[in-house]
C-alpha positions as CSV (number, residue, x, y, z in Angstrom):
1,M,-45.8,-53.5,-7.7
2,A,-46.4,-52.2,-4.1
3,R,-50.1,-52.0,-4.6
4,N,-50.3,-55.6,-6.1
5,A,-48.0,-57.0,-3.4
6,R,-50.1,-55.1,-0.7
7,E,-53.3,-56.9,-1.8
8,D,-51.5,-60.3,-2.0
9,V,-50.0,-59.9,1.5
10,R,-53.5,-59.0,2.9
11,A,-55.0,-62.1,1.2
12,E,-52.2,-64.3,2.4
13,V,-52.6,-62.9,6.0
14,Q,-56.4,-63.2,6.1
15,S,-56.2,-66.7,4.7
16,T,-53.7,-67.8,7.4
17,A,-55.7,-66.1,10.0
18,G,-58.8,-67.8,9.0
19,L,-57.2,-71.2,8.9
20,A,-55.6,-70.5,12.5
21,L,-58.8,-69.4,13.9
22,H,-60.5,-72.4,12.7
23,L,-57.9,-74.7,14.3
24,L,-57.8,-72.8,17.5
25,D,-61.5,-73.0,17.9
26,A,-61.3,-76.7,17.6
27,E,-58.7,-76.7,20.1
28,I,-60.6,-74.5,22.4
29,L,-63.6,-76.8,22.2
30,Y,-61.6,-79.9,23.0
31,Y,-59.7,-78.5,26.1
32,T,-62.5,-76.8,27.6
33,S,-64.3,-80.0,27.7
34,D,-61.6,-81.6,29.8
35,Y,-62.7,-80.6,33.3
36,A,-60.1,-82.7,34.9
37,W,-57.2,-80.8,33.4
38,L,-58.8,-77.6,34.2
39,N,-59.2,-78.4,37.8
40,S,-55.8,-79.7,38.1
41,E,-52.8,-77.9,39.6
42,N,-51.2,-77.4,36.1
43,Q,-53.8,-75.0,35.0
44,N,-51.8,-72.1,36.4
45,K,-48.5,-73.4,35.2
46,A,-49.0,-73.8,31.5
47,S,-51.2,-72.9,28.5
48,I,-53.8,-75.2,27.2
49,F,-52.8,-74.4,23.7
50,R,-49.0,-75.0,23.5
51,L,-48.5,-72.0,21.3
52,Q,-44.7,-72.4,21.2
53,S,-45.2,-75.2,18.8
54,L,-46.7,-72.8,16.4
55,S,-43.7,-70.8,15.9
56,N,-43.5,-71.5,12.2
57,I,-46.6,-69.5,11.6
58,R,-45.1,-66.4,10.5
59,H,-48.0,-64.3,9.6
60,L,-49.8,-64.4,12.9
61,R,-48.9,-63.4,16.5
62,I,-51.0,-65.6,18.6
63,E,-51.0,-64.9,22.4
64,F,-53.0,-66.3,25.2
65,F,-53.7,-64.0,28.3
66,D,-55.1,-65.3,31.6
67,A,-58.1,-63.9,33.4
68,A,-55.7,-61.5,35.2
69,G,-54.4,-60.1,31.9
70,R,-51.0,-61.9,32.1
71,L,-49.5,-63.3,29.0
72,R,-49.3,-67.1,29.6
73,D,-48.3,-68.2,26.0
74,S,-47.4,-67.0,22.6
75,N,-46.0,-68.3,19.5
76,Y,-43.4,-65.6,19.4
77,S,-40.2,-66.3,21.2
78,A,-37.9,-63.6,22.6
79,D,-35.0,-64.5,20.4
80,R,-37.2,-64.5,17.3
81,R,-35.5,-62.1,14.5
82,I,-36.4,-61.4,11.0
83,E,-33.4,-61.0,8.6
84,N,-33.3,-58.4,5.8
85,L,-35.8,-56.0,7.1
86,P,-37.3,-53.7,4.6
87,P,-36.8,-50.0,5.1
88,A,-39.3,-48.1,6.9
89,W,-40.7,-46.1,4.0
90,F,-41.4,-49.6,2.2
91,A,-42.9,-50.9,5.2
92,K,-45.2,-48.0,5.4
93,T,-46.0,-48.2,1.9
94,M,-47.0,-51.9,2.3
95,D,-49.1,-51.1,5.5
96,V,-51.6,-53.8,5.1
97,V,-52.5,-54.0,8.7
98,S,-55.3,-51.6,9.0
99,S,-58.8,-51.1,10.3
100,N,-59.8,-53.9,7.9
101,M,-57.7,-56.3,9.8
102,P,-58.1,-55.6,13.4
103,P,-56.6,-58.2,16.0
104,I,-59.1,-61.2,16.6
105,R,-60.0,-61.9,20.2
106,R,-61.6,-65.1,21.5
107,P,-62.6,-65.3,25.2
108,I,-62.0,-68.8,26.7
109,Y,-64.7,-70.0,29.1
110,A,-65.0,-73.3,31.0
111,S,-67.8,-74.2,33.5
112,G,-69.0,-70.8,33.3
113,R,-65.6,-69.3,34.4
114,V,-63.4,-67.0,32.4
115,L,-60.1,-68.7,31.7
116,G,-58.6,-65.9,29.6
117,E,-58.5,-64.5,26.2
118,L,-56.8,-65.6,23.0
119,I,-55.7,-62.8,20.7
120,V,-54.6,-63.3,17.1
121,T,-52.8,-60.3,15.6
122,P,-52.0,-60.2,11.8
123,D,-48.3,-59.8,11.3
124,P,-47.2,-59.4,7.7
125,T,-43.6,-58.6,8.5
126,Y,-42.1,-61.7,7.1
127,E,-44.3,-61.4,4.0
128,I,-43.2,-57.8,3.4
129,A,-39.5,-58.8,3.9
130,E,-39.8,-61.6,1.2
131,I,-41.5,-59.0,-1.2
132,W,-38.8,-56.4,-0.5
133,H,-36.2,-59.2,-1.2
134,D,-38.0,-60.0,-4.6
135,I,-38.3,-56.4,-5.6
136,L,-34.6,-55.8,-4.8
137,G,-33.8,-58.8,-7.0
138,L,-36.1,-57.7,-9.7
139,L,-34.7,-54.1,-9.6
140,S,-31.2,-55.4,-9.6
141,L,-31.9,-57.5,-12.8
142,A,-33.6,-54.4,-14.4
143,A,-30.6,-52.2,-13.4
144,F,-28.3,-54.8,-15.0
145,F,-30.3,-55.0,-18.1
146,F,-30.6,-51.2,-18.2
147,V,-26.7,-50.8,-18.0
148,A,-26.1,-53.7,-20.5
149,V,-28.6,-52.5,-23.0
150,N,-27.4,-48.8,-22.8
151,A,-23.8,-50.1,-23.3
152,M,-24.8,-52.1,-26.2
153,V,-26.8,-49.1,-27.7
154,Y,-23.8,-46.8,-26.9
155,W,-21.4,-49.2,-28.7
156,A,-23.7,-49.7,-31.7
157,V,-24.4,-46.0,-32.2
158,S,-20.8,-45.0,-31.6
159,R,-19.7,-47.6,-34.2
160,A,-22.5,-46.4,-36.6
161,L,-21.6,-42.8,-36.1
162,R,-17.8,-43.3,-36.3
163,P,-17.7,-42.1,-39.9
164,V,-19.0,-38.7,-38.6
165,D,-15.4,-37.9,-37.5
166,R,-14.4,-38.4,-41.2
167,I,-17.0,-36.2,-42.3
168,L,-16.1,-33.4,-39.8
169,K,-12.4,-33.6,-40.9
170,A,-13.3,-33.5,-44.5
171,L,-15.6,-30.3,-43.9
172,T,-12.7,-28.9,-41.9
173,E,-10.4,-29.6,-44.9
174,L,-12.8,-27.7,-47.2
175,E,-13.1,-24.9,-44.7
176,I,-9.2,-24.3,-44.7
177,G,-9.3,-24.5,-48.5
178,H,-8.0,-27.9,-49.2
179,L,-10.6,-28.5,-52.0
180,D,-9.2,-32.2,-52.8
181,A,-10.8,-33.5,-49.6
182,R,-13.1,-36.5,-50.3
183,L,-15.0,-39.0,-48.4
184,P,-14.8,-42.7,-48.9
185,V,-17.9,-45.0,-49.5
186,F,-19.5,-45.8,-46.1
187,S,-21.2,-49.1,-45.4
188,L,-24.2,-47.4,-43.7
189,P,-26.6,-46.5,-46.5
190,E,-27.6,-43.1,-45.0
191,L,-23.9,-42.0,-44.6
192,S,-23.1,-43.5,-48.0
193,S,-25.8,-41.0,-49.5
194,I,-24.0,-38.3,-47.5
195,S,-20.7,-39.3,-48.8
196,D,-21.9,-39.1,-52.4
197,K,-23.5,-35.9,-52.0
198,F,-20.4,-34.4,-50.3
199,N,-18.1,-35.6,-53.0
200,T,-20.2,-34.1,-55.7
201,M,-20.5,-30.8,-53.9
202,A,-16.7,-30.7,-53.2
203,Q,-16.2,-31.5,-57.0
204,T,-18.5,-28.8,-58.1
205,L,-17.0,-26.3,-55.7
206,Q,-13.4,-27.2,-56.8
207,S,-14.5,-26.8,-60.4
208,S,-16.3,-23.6,-59.8
209,I,-13.3,-22.1,-58.0
210,R,-11.0,-23.3,-60.6
211,N,-13.3,-21.7,-63.2
212,N,-13.4,-18.6,-61.2
213,H,-9.6,-18.4,-61.0
214,R,-9.2,-19.1,-64.7
215,L,-11.9,-16.4,-65.6
216,A,-10.2,-13.9,-63.3
217,Q,-6.8,-14.6,-65.1
218,Q,-8.6,-14.1,-68.4
219,M,-10.3,-11.0,-67.4
220,I,-6.8,-9.7,-66.4
221,R,-5.3,-10.6,-69.7
222,L,-8.1,-9.1,-71.5
223,Q,-7.8,-5.8,-69.6
224,E,-4.2,-5.8,-70.4
225,D,-4.7,-6.5,-74.0
226,E,-7.4,-3.8,-74.1
227,R,-5.0,-1.4,-72.5
228,K,-2.3,-2.3,-74.9
229,S,-4.7,-2.0,-77.9
230,L,-5.9,1.5,-76.6
231,A,-2.2,2.4,-76.0
232,R,-1.3,1.3,-79.5
233,D,-4.2,3.2,-81.1
234,L,-3.4,6.3,-79.1
235,H,0.2,6.1,-80.1
236,D,0.1,4.9,-83.7
237,E,-3.1,6.7,-84.9
238,I,-3.9,9.6,-82.7
239,G,-0.1,10.4,-82.2
240,Q,0.5,10.5,-86.0
241,C,-2.6,12.7,-86.4
242,L,-1.5,15.0,-83.7
243,T,2.1,15.2,-85.2
244,A,0.4,15.9,-88.5
245,I,-1.9,18.6,-87.3
246,H,1.1,20.2,-85.4
247,M,3.2,20.3,-88.4
248,D,0.5,21.7,-90.7
249,A,-0.1,24.4,-87.9
250,S,3.6,25.2,-87.9
251,A,3.4,25.6,-91.7
252,I,0.5,28.0,-91.5
253,L,2.1,30.1,-89.1
254,N,5.4,30.2,-91.2
255,A,3.6,30.6,-94.5
256,K,4.2,33.7,-96.5
257,H,1.5,33.0,-99.1
258,L,-2.2,32.5,-98.6
259,A,-2.4,29.5,-101.0
260,H,0.0,27.6,-98.8
261,T,-2.1,28.2,-95.7
262,H,-5.3,27.0,-97.5
263,E,-3.7,23.5,-98.2
264,S,-2.6,23.1,-94.7
265,A,-5.9,24.0,-93.2
266,K,-7.4,21.3,-95.4
267,A,-4.9,18.8,-94.2
268,I,-5.7,19.8,-90.6
269,D,-9.6,19.4,-91.2
270,S,-9.0,15.9,-92.8
271,V,-6.7,14.8,-89.9
272,A,-9.3,16.1,-87.3
273,R,-12.2,14.2,-89.0
274,Q,-10.0,11.1,-89.1
275,M,-9.2,11.5,-85.3
276,M,-13.0,12.0,-84.5
277,D,-13.8,8.7,-86.4
278,M,-11.1,6.9,-84.4
279,V,-12.3,8.4,-81.1
280,H,-15.7,7.3,-81.8
281,T,-14.7,3.8,-82.9
282,M,-12.6,3.5,-79.5
283,L,-15.6,4.8,-77.5
284,Q,-18.0,2.5,-79.1
285,R,-15.8,-0.4,-78.4
286,L,-15.3,0.7,-74.8
287,R,-19.0,1.6,-74.3
288,P,-21.8,1.6,-76.9
289,G,-23.1,5.2,-76.5
290,V,-26.0,4.3,-78.8
291,L,-27.6,2.3,-75.9
292,E,-28.0,5.6,-73.8
293,E,-29.1,7.8,-76.8
294,L,-31.4,5.4,-78.7
295,G,-32.2,2.4,-76.5
296,L,-31.6,-1.3,-76.6
297,A,-33.6,-2.1,-79.6
298,V,-32.0,0.4,-82.0
299,A,-28.5,-0.4,-80.5
300,L,-29.0,-4.2,-81.3
301,Q,-30.2,-3.4,-84.7
302,E,-27.3,-1.3,-85.4
303,L,-25.1,-3.9,-84.0
304,V,-26.4,-6.7,-86.3
305,D,-26.4,-4.3,-89.3
306,L,-22.7,-3.5,-88.8
307,W,-21.8,-7.1,-88.4
308,Q,-23.9,-8.0,-91.5
309,Q,-21.9,-5.6,-93.5
310,R,-18.7,-7.1,-92.4
311,H,-19.9,-10.6,-93.1
312,P,-22.1,-10.4,-96.2
313,D,-21.9,-14.1,-96.8
314,I,-23.8,-15.1,-93.7
315,C,-27.6,-14.6,-93.8
316,C,-29.0,-13.0,-90.7
317,T,-32.6,-13.0,-89.6
318,V,-33.4,-10.6,-86.8
319,H,-36.6,-10.1,-84.7
320,I,-36.3,-7.5,-82.1
321,S,-39.2,-6.4,-79.9
322,Q,-39.6,-2.7,-79.7
323,Q,-40.8,-2.9,-75.9
324,L,-37.2,-2.7,-74.7
325,E,-37.0,1.1,-73.8
326,D,-37.5,0.6,-70.0
327,A,-34.8,-2.1,-69.5
328,E,-32.3,-1.1,-66.9
329,E,-28.7,0.0,-67.7
330,G,-27.1,-3.2,-66.5
331,I,-29.6,-5.4,-68.2
332,A,-29.3,-3.5,-71.5
333,I,-25.5,-3.6,-71.4
334,T,-25.6,-7.4,-70.6
335,A,-28.0,-8.1,-73.5
336,Y,-25.9,-6.1,-75.9
337,R,-22.6,-7.8,-75.0
338,I,-24.1,-11.3,-75.2
339,V,-25.4,-10.7,-78.8
340,Q,-22.0,-9.1,-79.6
341,E,-20.1,-12.1,-78.1
342,C,-22.4,-14.6,-79.9
343,L,-21.9,-12.8,-83.4
344,T,-18.1,-12.8,-82.8
345,N,-18.0,-16.5,-82.0
346,I,-20.2,-17.3,-85.0
347,A,-17.8,-15.3,-87.3
348,R,-14.8,-16.8,-85.9
349,H,-15.6,-20.5,-85.2
350,A,-19.1,-21.5,-86.5
351,H,-18.7,-21.5,-90.2
352,A,-22.3,-20.9,-90.4
353,R,-24.5,-19.8,-93.3
354,H,-27.6,-18.7,-91.4
355,V,-28.0,-17.0,-88.1
356,A,-31.4,-16.2,-86.4
357,I,-31.6,-13.7,-83.5
358,T,-34.8,-13.1,-81.5
359,V,-35.0,-10.6,-78.8
360,S,-38.3,-10.3,-76.9
361,R,-39.9,-9.4,-73.7
362,N,-42.2,-11.9,-71.9
363,G,-43.6,-10.2,-68.8
364,E,-40.9,-9.4,-66.5
365,D,-38.3,-11.4,-68.5
366,L,-36.1,-10.3,-71.3
367,T,-35.4,-13.3,-73.6
368,L,-32.5,-13.7,-76.2
369,L,-32.5,-16.6,-78.7
370,I,-29.4,-16.8,-81.0
371,K,-29.3,-19.9,-83.4
372,D,-27.0,-20.8,-86.2
373,D,-26.5,-23.7,-88.5
374,G,-22.8,-23.9,-88.0
375,M,-20.5,-26.8,-86.9
376,G,-21.4,-26.7,-83.2
377,F,-19.3,-27.7,-80.3
378,D,-19.2,-30.2,-77.3
379,T,-21.3,-28.6,-74.6
380,G,-20.2,-31.0,-72.2
381,S,-16.5,-30.0,-72.1
382,T,-15.3,-27.0,-70.2
383,P,-15.0,-23.9,-72.6
384,S,-11.4,-22.8,-72.8
385,G,-12.2,-19.2,-73.8
386,F,-13.6,-16.3,-71.8
387,G,-16.6,-15.7,-74.0
388,L,-19.2,-18.3,-73.0
389,A,-18.0,-18.6,-69.3
390,G,-18.0,-14.8,-69.0
391,M,-21.4,-14.7,-70.6
392,R,-22.6,-17.2,-68.0
393,E,-21.1,-15.3,-65.1
394,R,-22.9,-12.0,-66.5
395,V,-26.2,-13.5,-66.7
396,E,-26.1,-15.5,-63.5
397,G,-24.8,-12.5,-61.7
398,L,-28.1,-10.6,-62.7
399,G,-30.2,-13.5,-61.7
400,G,-30.7,-14.9,-65.1
401,T,-30.3,-18.3,-66.8
402,V,-28.3,-19.5,-69.8
403,M,-29.0,-22.5,-71.9
404,I,-26.5,-23.8,-74.5
405,E,-27.7,-26.7,-76.9
406,S,-25.7,-28.3,-79.7
407,E,-25.7,-31.8,-81.2
408,Y,-22.1,-31.8,-81.9
409,A,-21.5,-34.7,-79.5
410,A,-23.8,-36.8,-81.4
411,N,-21.6,-36.4,-84.5
412,Q,-24.2,-34.6,-86.5
413,P,-22.3,-32.0,-88.8
414,N,-24.0,-28.6,-89.2
415,S,-26.1,-29.2,-86.2
416,G,-25.4,-25.6,-85.0
417,V,-25.7,-24.1,-81.6
418,L,-28.7,-22.6,-79.9
419,I,-28.0,-20.2,-77.0
420,A,-31.1,-19.1,-75.0
421,V,-30.7,-16.5,-72.2
422,R,-33.3,-15.3,-69.8
423,L,-32.7,-12.0,-68.0
424,P,-34.8,-10.2,-65.6
425,F,-36.1,-7.0,-67.3
426,L,-35.4,-5.1,-64.0
427,A,-32.1,-5.9,-62.3
428,K,-32.4,-8.0,-59.0
429,D,-30.1,-8.2,-56.1
430,V,-28.4,-11.6,-56.2
431,V,-26.5,-12.9,-53.2
């Protein structure tokens, strides 16, 4: 703006100076031909140009000096003042009076005699003051619009982001454990999407924590039931066997004939074998030792054979890969428990006629497929038992996946259930 204004001022001042010089040259020509006036006694009392009448020419300082160098006439009066002078830095920036616009001098001659000199000096002060005033007005208008636009933007943004406080409050509620916190549907599409995702996340989190609590309670109950069962077996079975051994041993000690000791020893041997079978069954229930001794493939085959013996009315087809020896302990136990749980559920609830079990190794994955033609169940409902939920927790804890398919919801009888489990063959650290 300053550069453009400087060029405008220079053009304005030069144009005014050219016009003034043209008029002054005509005035000089007119008056220098009037010898009578020059020879009059008024020559030393007044100027021939009457420059005071040119006081309205603001862009030029016109001065007439006589032959002795005294100022005789000027269009600038002593009381002339310029209002709203610009600051010095702006005047310096608008310095249009340079070597390109030097003062213009016109010597005045008459009859071969020097009468004086007319000096025309460019003076852009008024023009610079006007430009400064215009710039101040423009800057004031720009400042007003700047403040107004920022105020409008602040109002619009604050109004649009007002729901952020609701979001932060809902997040804080979740942080302190209030899982019922939900967000309303916002009018802004972007925030409405955030609201939907937040509510879905909160619902999933609430369901997950509720399921975890339920699973924890069921695990505690199962542990207590297992302890009760072990305590009952120890008390009823092992306790009675030990009592019988004690009585037979006392009979041997007190026997007076060898025939009596022989019968008691046979009884002790029979009870000891019975105790060994009971202890083996208890240990097998607590932890299948065949896994460590013979490997996963043999353990699964033995598990299926024993189940088949107990349920001869169900046809069972088994395909177990023999490349399972290198499975880690945690993976092997999980695969064994999954097949055990599936067979238990089929026997109790499915009313199936055929069961197909496939255990295979695909690269770095161990895949289990258990399919039956039973009555199926609604996979969309939350399972009330510990079996399927515990199975999912086991698999996901090892970095695997579980897929359960059943067409029960489509009202198709005997659609059966397909359970597909993928486990990493080598255990992974899952956070």
